[in-house]
LUMKERO-952247 format. One line per 3 residues: number of its first residue (from 1); for each residue x, y, z of N, C-alpha, C. Coordinates in pm, whole numbers, plus 50000, padded with zeros to 5 digits. Example, Ala and Ser with C-alpha at 12.3 -4.5 7.8 and 13.67 -1.06 7.14 Angstrom:
BEGIN
1	51319/49431/50780/51230/49550/50780/51320/49670/50780; 51285/49775/50708/51367/49894/50714/51290/50003/50787
% end
This chain:
BEGIN
1	33446/36711/21006/33614/36749/21000/33644/36867/20950; 33714/36912/21000/33771/37051/20936/33831/37028/20783; 33800/37173/20725/33880/37204/20599/34051/37170/20637
4	34068/37204/20707/34184/37211/20722/34256/37047/20735; 34204/36991/20858/34258/36887/20856/34250/36802/20772; 34169/36772/20678/34132/36703/20559/34249/36756/20442
7	34292/36849/20462/34415/36876/20371/34537/36881/20412; 34541/36866/20560/34666/36800/20629/34680/36645/20631; 34584/36632/20645/34563/36437/20636/34610/36382/20481
10	34579/36489/20348/34569/36412/20241/34795/36468/20224; 34818/36561/20228/34941/36584/20219/34995/36502/20306; 34955/36444/20436/35028/36337/20466/35084/36224/20409
13	34966/36197/20367/34998/36093/20232/35053/36128/20133; 35134/36256/20127/35181/36277/20007/35100/36320/19864; 34942/36352/19880/34869/36392/19779/34868/36550/19815
16	34846/36585/19665/34883/36726/19595/34711/36831/19645; 34675/36909/19745/34556/36950/19682/34531/37086/19638; 34459/37126/19592/34427/37202/19479/34281/37252/19504
19	34255/37444/19516/34158/37464/19554/34105/37521/19404; 33977/37463/19378/33949/37546/19270/33831/37670/19265; 33721/37679/19194/33627/37765/19172/33539/37710/19327
22	33457/37833/19387/33349/37820/19501/33421/37758/19611; 33551/37738/19614/33598/37676/19747/33598/37525/19745; 33603/37447/19601/33624/37304/19570/33726/37303/19571
25	33774/37169/19620/33897/37127/19664/33923/36989/19598; 34048/36993/19499/34075/36863/19377/34181/36764/19454; 34184/36672/19444/34309/36582/19440/34316/36495/19303
28	34438/36478/19216/34399/36378/19124/34560/36306/19182; 34489/36174/19134/34612/36077/19199/34562/35943/19117; 34658/35893/19069/34629/35741/18992/34508/35723/18899
31	34473/35863/18771/34352/35862/18732/34201/35884/18793; 34225/35920/18921/34091/35928/19004/34124/36081/19105; 33995/36123/19038/33959/36299/19079/33861/36258/19189
34	33952/36295/19331/33873/36356/19466/33836/36456/19460; 33720/36483/19502/33671/36642/19502/33567/36653/19706; 33586/36807/19762/33548/36789/19855/33504/36979/19852
37	33381/37007/19916/33365/37148/19949/33423/37183/20080; 33490/37301/20128/33498/37359/20217/33555/37507/20184; 33619/37576/20267/33653/37737/20262/33803/37768/20302
40	33805/37847/20248/33949/37856/20210/34096/37873/20310; 34002/37934/20437/34092/37953/20587/34061/37853/20646; 34004/37729/20609/34014/37588/20637/33905/37602/20824
43	33883/37676/20875/33758/37675/20988/33637/37585/20959; 33614/37600/20833/33455/37552/20828/33481/37344/20829; 33364/37321/20809/33345/37207/20759/33385/37149/20627
46	33446/37056/20603/33460/36977/20489/33335/36900/20476; 33292/36911/20361/33165/36847/20308/33158/36762/20157; 33090/36706/20112/33021/36636/20007/33184/36595/19925
49	33213/36472/19977/33361/36407/19943/33288/36299/19824; 33342/36326/19706/33333/36246/19580/33409/36231/19507; 33467/36130/19454/33566/36030/19360/33464/36017/19234
52	33554/36072/19138/33560/35986/19003/33657/35945/18936; 33671/35918/18831/33779/35873/18705/33749/36003/18646; 33935/36026/18627/33971/36147/18529/33885/36141/18398
55	33846/36220/18298/33788/36198/18163/33662/36231/18204; 33563/36186/18337/33417/36170/18339/33384/36249/18372; 33260/36315/18292/33175/36484/18323/33043/36421/18353
58	32962/36500/18421/32826/36473/18450/32736/36516/18318; 32645/36479/18344/32540/36491/18227/32403/36510/18318; 32385/36698/18340/32271/36730/18404/32150/36692/18340
61	32154/36674/18192/32051/36692/18109/31970/36510/18100; 32086/36431/18131/32027/36256/18134/32072/36217/18313; 32075/36310/18397/32058/36283/18557/32207/36160/18534
64	32303/36202/18513/32402/36096/18480/32532/36159/18576; 32583/36124/18690/32686/36188/18760/32744/36045/18797; 32888/36064/18730/32969/35921/18743/33027/35949/18891
67	33125/35829/18922/33178/35833/19041/33091/35787/19185; 33132/35824/19296/33070/35768/19378/33028/35879/19502; 33015/35918/19590/32976/35996/19713/33057/35928/19822
70	33132/35966/19921/33174/35906/20059/33099/35979/20150; 33078/35900/20286/33034/35941/20414/33133/36057/20472; 33240/36013/20465/33340/36109/20535/33495/36164/20471
73	33601/36184/20475/33729/36241/20391/33800/36082/20436; 33789/36035/20580/33845/35881/20557/33854/35823/20432; 33713/35785/20384/33656/35664/20367/33716/35736/20191
76	33714/35850/20172/33742/35891/20051/33931/35897/20023; 33998/35901/20132/34168/35925/20082/34164/35754/20131; 34081/35681/20166/34120/35555/20197/34102/35478/20064
79	34010/35513/19979/33989/35463/19854/34136/35540/19724; 34180/35624/19778/34291/35704/19690/34406/35600/19770; 34440/35615/19821/34561/35546/19878/34520/35454/20015
82	34490/35353/19944/34457/35231/20060/34540/35188/20144; 34480/35220/20282/34596/35164/20383/34680/35064/20386; 34814/35040/20457/34846/34877/20430/34777/34762/20558
85	34837/34671/20530/34757/34528/20590/34768/34557/20689; 34707/34499/20806/34724/34556/20945/34768/34376/20989; 34808/34263/20908/34859/34190/20967/34966/34110/20844
88	35094/34068/20887/35185/34049/20818/35135/33908/20702
% end
């Protein structure tokens, strides 16, 4: 999925997207931090979708990387803001 579409999808859900160092994008929502890599102009693909809790930090000395990786942006965004029920 293009990076611009991921950003648009997140904004449609009411989430605030911030761009950090090395084109890493962040969303902080309800104690969770979602992140992915993309490019600034939005033409390239978004990749490496990840969610962790606030305050959790990686420790490369012990191979501890908190959180979970997701296959695509929809899965990551659905984890942050679960979709409504299909049935009444």
